[in-house]
Backbone bond lengths (Angstrom), bond angles and torsions (degrees), N, CA, C in turn:
res aa  C-N    CA-C-N  psi(-1)  N-CA   C-N-CA  omega(-1)  CA-C   N-CA-C  phi
1 X - - - 1.444 - - 1.511 109.85 -
2 X 1.313 117.05 152.36 1.450 119.96 174.28 1.516 108.26 -91.92
3 X 1.335 119.17 -146.22 1.462 121.79 -176.74 1.511 112.12 -58.37
4 X 1.336 116.42 162.75 1.451 120.41 -178.96 1.521 110.20 -126.42
5 X 1.310 115.53 149.74 1.458 121.94 177.98 1.516 108.61 -140.72
6 X 1.322 116.49 147.81 1.461 119.82 175.87 1.514 109.86 -86.78
7 X 1.307 116.46 -49.51 1.456 120.77 179.33 1.521 108.71 -138.74
8 X 1.317 117.82 126.84 1.454 118.67 176.84 1.519 109.53 -61.69
9 X 1.317 115.09 137.34 1.462 119.42 179.94 1.507 109.83 -137.01
10 X 1.288 115.84 -179.26 1.458 120.59 -178.51 1.513 109.90 -105.54
11 X 1.331 117.16 76.42 1.443 119.99 170.26 1.510 117.52 97.83
12 X 1.287 121.39 2.96 1.455 120.35 174.36 1.502 113.25 129.30
13 X 1.339 115.00 -169.55 1.457 121.53 -178.77 1.506 109.35 -146.30
14 X 1.294 116.08 -169.29 1.447 120.11 176.84 1.512 108.50 -118.52
15 X 1.334 115.45 147.90 1.457 117.53 177.79 1.522 109.44 -86.93
16 X 1.310 116.58 -179.86 1.459 121.12 -176.50 1.519 111.77 -66.39
17 X 1.355 117.55 -19.08 1.451 121.09 179.81 1.509 112.59 -82.94
18 X 1.325 118.97 -5.63 1.451 122.17 176.83 1.517 114.35 81.27
19 X 1.343 118.40 21.38 1.451 119.89 178.83 1.518 109.90 -76.33
20 X 1.309 115.85 174.09 1.461 121.70 -176.38 1.526 111.40 -67.10
21 X 1.328 114.83 175.48 1.459 122.49 -179.91 1.521 110.39 -51.76
22 X 1.329 115.92 136.81 1.453 120.58 -179.39 1.515 110.29 -114.48
23 X 1.331 115.24 141.95 1.452 121.84 174.75 1.518 106.28 -130.15
24 X 1.320 116.45 130.81 1.459 121.60 -178.79 1.517 108.83 -110.55
25 X 1.316 115.79 136.66 1.458 122.03 178.48 1.530 109.58 -58.99
26 X 1.342 117.90 123.84 1.467 121.19 -179.24 1.530 112.97 -57.05
27 X 1.324 117.92 -32.76 1.467 120.19 179.16 1.525 111.09 -67.83
28 X 1.321 116.52 -33.35 1.455 120.78 176.19 1.525 110.32 -66.72
29 X 1.327 116.06 -40.40 1.466 120.43 179.07 1.524 111.85 -61.78
30 X 1.319 116.87 -31.51 1.466 120.95 -179.17 1.521 112.19 -67.69
31 X 1.340 117.72 -30.86 1.465 119.65 -174.69 1.526 113.82 -101.14
32 X 1.325 117.99 -17.31 1.462 120.14 -179.92 1.522 111.41 -72.52
33 X 1.319 115.67 139.16 1.462 122.24 174.52 1.524 108.34 -133.48
34 X 1.299 115.95 164.76 1.455 121.69 176.90 1.531 108.89 -63.04
35 X 1.340 118.12 131.11 1.464 119.57 -179.91 1.534 113.50 -68.41
36 X 1.315 117.50 -16.07 1.466 120.54 179.96 1.526 111.00 -93.23
37 X 1.336 116.23 -53.38 1.462 120.72 -172.91 1.525 113.72 -95.27
38 X 1.319 116.90 -16.39 1.481 123.26 -176.49 1.524 111.79 64.45
39 X 1.327 116.86 22.73 1.463 121.51 178.38 1.522 109.83 -100.64
40 X 1.330 115.89 163.08 1.456 122.78 -178.40 1.530 110.98 -61.43
41 X 1.330 115.05 147.45 1.458 122.25 178.89 1.519 110.63 -102.40
42 X 1.312 116.43 157.47 1.466 122.77 177.16 1.521 107.74 -108.75
43 X 1.313 116.24 125.55 1.463 121.83 -179.96 1.518 108.92 -83.88
44 X 1.322 115.93 113.70 1.464 121.82 174.84 1.520 107.14 -99.50
45 X 1.320 115.13 91.89 1.457 121.25 -175.00 1.526 111.51 -61.93
46 X 1.327 117.84 -40.16 1.466 121.54 -177.52 1.531 111.70 -62.99
47 X 1.325 117.39 -38.08 1.464 121.02 -178.88 1.533 112.13 -91.58
48 X 1.333 117.21 -12.87 1.457 120.30 -177.69 1.519 111.43 67.73
49 X 1.346 115.29 46.00 1.458 120.40 -176.93 1.525 110.99 -141.08
50 X 1.321 114.92 156.61 1.457 121.98 169.43 1.518 106.57 -107.28
51 X 1.322 116.13 124.56 1.456 122.34 -172.99 1.524 110.59 -100.98
52 X 1.324 115.59 130.90 1.458 121.86 170.31 1.520 106.93 -109.60
53 X 1.330 115.90 101.85 1.463 119.47 -179.46 1.523 110.90 -66.69
54 X 1.333 117.53 -36.05 1.456 120.82 -178.26 1.533 111.55 -65.54
55 X 1.331 117.00 -40.44 1.466 120.98 -179.88 1.530 111.71 -90.07
56 X 1.347 117.06 -9.09 1.473 122.50 -178.24 1.522 111.42 59.41
57 X 1.369 115.70 43.88 1.458 121.93 179.90 1.518 110.44 -130.71
58 X 1.336 115.28 151.63 1.462 122.24 174.41 1.522 107.80 -120.17
59 X 1.331 116.03 118.74 1.451 121.96 -179.63 1.522 109.35 -93.40
60 X 1.343 118.17 128.60 1.462 120.58 -176.59 1.526 112.48 -73.33
61 X 1.328 114.66 156.41 1.456 121.84 173.01 1.520 106.00 -118.39
62 X 1.324 116.66 121.48 1.463 121.63 -178.70 1.517 109.50 -120.50
63 X 1.314 116.20 122.06 1.464 122.42 -179.39 1.518 111.93 52.71
64 X 1.342 116.03 38.99 1.452 121.64 177.57 1.513 114.46 81.35
65 X 1.339 117.67 3.63 1.460 121.93 -178.08 1.528 109.90 -111.54
66 X 1.332 117.92 117.00 1.463 120.08 176.77 1.536 110.04 -67.08
67 X 1.312 116.14 131.20 1.463 121.62 178.12 1.532 106.74 -98.36
68 X 1.314 116.23 101.52 1.461 121.57 -171.82 1.529 112.71 -96.42
69 X 1.313 116.46 33.80 1.459 122.04 177.27 1.517 109.36 -95.80
70 X 1.310 116.51 129.61 1.459 121.06 -179.05 1.530 110.26 -59.39
71 X 1.320 117.39 -36.56 1.468 121.20 179.68 1.531 112.88 -65.02
72 X 1.322 117.62 -22.98 1.464 122.26 -179.93 1.531 112.66 -92.91
73 X 1.319 116.98 -13.67 1.467 121.61 -177.79 1.521 110.56 -76.18
74 X 1.332 114.28 152.16 1.465 118.58 176.66 1.524 108.34 -108.23
75 X 1.341 116.58 141.75 1.470 119.67 177.28 1.526 110.41 -66.26
76 X 1.328 116.31 143.02 1.460 120.93 178.35 1.520 110.81 -84.16
77 X 1.325 115.00 141.51 1.458 121.16 170.31 1.527 106.69 -85.91
78 X 1.332 116.97 170.40 1.460 120.25 178.62 1.524 111.80 -61.57
79 X 1.323 118.50 -32.37 1.462 122.61 -177.86 1.521 113.18 -79.74
80 X 1.344 118.25 -21.03 1.461 121.55 -173.52 1.519 114.28 -60.46
81 X 1.326 117.82 -42.25 1.459 120.09 -175.54 1.525 112.48 -97.13
82 X 1.314 118.27 3.50 1.458 120.90 -179.60 1.519 110.14 -62.86
83 X 1.316 115.20 123.86 1.452 120.42 177.86 1.523 113.82 82.54
84 X 1.332 118.24 -6.93 1.441 120.62 -179.84 1.519 108.80 -87.43
85 X 1.309 115.68 121.55 1.447 120.25 178.80 1.506 109.59 -142.62
86 X 1.328 118.48 155.40 1.441 120.97 178.88 1.525 111.62 -58.58
87 X 1.298 115.45 135.47 1.455 122.28 178.30 1.516 107.75 -132.78
88 X 1.310 118.09 128.82 1.459 121.18 179.14 1.514 110.01 -73.20
89 X 1.318 114.69 149.10 1.455 119.50 175.37 1.498 111.85 135.07
90 X 1.335 118.22 164.20 1.469 122.45 -178.51 1.514 112.65 -72.53
């Protein structure tokens, strides 16, 4: 699969810190994996996060840079990953 997205959006989202719209390079999304499980991440453009369903964590994206530190990730609620699935495309 190529890059992944949770929900198609128009140009990005905001992270939990309230920064401006973020856009992540699709090639970067192809190679990034969860630092805990080493499994593929789901790009949630609307929330500005990379989701690890296996680890139940959401990693923030700040100024277009994924923050892949476990200490910076937020735990997922049961509703957070509902409907989010890998989708091919840029």
